[in-house]
N, C-alpha and C positions, 0 to 999 in steps of 0.2 A: 503494498500500499504506500501511496505518497500523497502527500499535503503539500500545497504551495501557500506562502504567505506574503506578505508585502516585502518591499526592498529584497527581492531575490532570495528571501529564506525558502529553503525546501526541507521538508522532514520524509526521511523514508524509514520505514518497519522494515530493519535485517536482524540478521542472526550474527552475533559476534561472541566467538568462545562458548559455542552452543546456548546462548542465551538470546531471547529476543530483547533488542533495544531499538530505539529511535535514534537515528542519525541526523542532525542538524547541519546544515550546508548554507551557505550564502553566495549566489553570485555577485560578483563585484568587478565590473569592468571586463567581462568577458571570461573573469579566472573564479574558480570555483574554491571556497575555503570552508574547510570543516570546521564547526564551530563545537561542537561537542557530541556526545553519546548519551542519553537517557533512558534511564528506565522505567519511569513513572510520566505520563502527562504533566503532572504539575512540575515537574523539571523543566519541561520544553517550555512551560510558562516563563521561564527566565529569558528567553530569547525573543518569544513572540505572543502578541494575545492570542489565545486558543480559537477566540471567536473571529479571527481574520484568516482563519485557515480554510482552504478549499481542497477536497478529496479530488485527486486526478482519476478517473476512471477510463482506461483505454476500452475503446470500443473494438471487437472482434474484426478480424481483418476482412474485407468485403462486404462489412456491413452497412447498409445507408440508412438514415434516417427517413421514416416516413414524411411525406410531403403534406402540408396542411390542405384541405379543400378551400377552394377557393370563394 
C-alpha cells in the first residue's frame, strides 16, 4: 500500500527485517530522501498530518473506467 501527502511525502507499507513498517520518503527537487521508518501510524504523524494522506490504488492493467451517460 502507498499513500501520498503534501510536499512530496510518500508512505509505503513494507517489510523490513521480517516486520511490517511504514517507510516515509520525501521527494525534493527530483531526489527522494528517506525520512524514517515507523511501526505505528501515530509515528507517521510526526512527518505529516494523517488527514492529508491519500491512498494510491493501482488499476489492473487494461482496465478502463466506465464512461458516464450523457
